[in-house]
N, C-alpha and C positions, 0 to 999 in steps of 0.2 A: 466532445460536445459540451457546450456551456449554455446555460439558460439564465437570463437576468430578469427578475420580476421587480419593478420599481415600486409597486404598491407595498404597504406594510401589512404584516400578518403576525399572529402570535406564535412564537417559538418557545418551547420549553425543553431544556436538556437537563436530565438528571444523571450524573455520573456516579457509577458504583465501581470503584477500583478500575479494572481494565475494560469495563463495558459501560455503555450509556443507553438511556432510554430517551428517544427524541419524539416530541409531539409537535405537530404543525396544525395550528388552528384547533387545538384540542383533540386531534386525531393522532393516535400512535403510528409511528413509522416502523415498518418491519425491521427489527434489529439486524437481520441478515442483509438488508438492502443498503445499509450504510457501513462502509469500511472505515471511514474516518470523518472527522469534522473539525472545523476551526471557527472561532469567533473573533472578529476584529472590531474594535470600536475606537475610532479616532475622535479627538475632541472636536466638537462642532459638526460632526457627521452622524448619520444614522448607523447603527451597528450593522455588520454584515456577517452572515452565517454561510460558510462554505461546506457543503456536504459532498463527500467523495462516495459515489455509489458503486456497489458491487453488482447490482442487478440492473441491466439496461432495459428491463421490461416497462410496461405502462405503469408509472408511478407518478402521483401528483405531489408537487412540492410547494410549500408556502411558508412564510415566517414573519415574525415581528421585526424584520430587518430585510435588507436586500438579500435575496437568497440566490446563490449560485450553485449549480450542480455540475460537478466536473468529473470526468473519467480519469482514473489513475493512468499514468503513462505506461505504454507498452514496454516491458523490460527487455524485449528482444534486442533493440539497437545497443543498449548499454552492455548487455551480455556479449554481443558480438565484438564490441570494442575491447572488453576485458579479455575475451578469448584470443583475439588477434595479438594481444600484447604478451601472451604466454610463450615462454621459451620451451619448446617440446623436450629438449634435453634436460632442462632443469626440472620440468614436471616429472619426467621418467625417473630421474635420480631421487627426487623427493618422495615419490610414491614407493619406489623400491626400498627406501630407507625407513619407511613407516613401521612402527612397532606392531600396528594392527593389520599388516599385510598378511593375508591368509594364503592357503595353498589350494583352496577350492576353485572351481571354474569361475572365471570373471573377477577374481580377487584383485588383479592388477587394475582392471577398469574401475572397480569399486574404490580402490585406494587412490586412483587419479581423481575421480569425482569428489571424494572426500577432501583431498588436498586442494583442489580448485575451489571448493566451498570455503575452506579455511582461508585461503588467500583472498577470496572475494570479501570475506568478513574482516580482513586485516589481521588474522591470527598467524 
């Protein structure tokens, strides 16, 4: 879902390390409602603020820029492509060779999931 508002409104973003407070027209936005934001300002154009929302409930957005609200993409298709590329034999060998492979129930499954996570992160 994408929403474009061509009118101008006041946006204030105050970043504190890994988190930020966002105000639209002087009203604070629930910090749990925004997963990410970006600000773009090209010469000769109005600034644009893009808010990636975590909550798809009834939230009103405005800003001192053209404001776009975008949903984060569904990770399912990318995960399916990643999993389709996995060689089952290589995964089993890697999981069985792990130093953290335990002897308790489901330890091989846990080792495989850990291995897949590491491969997904490029480790």
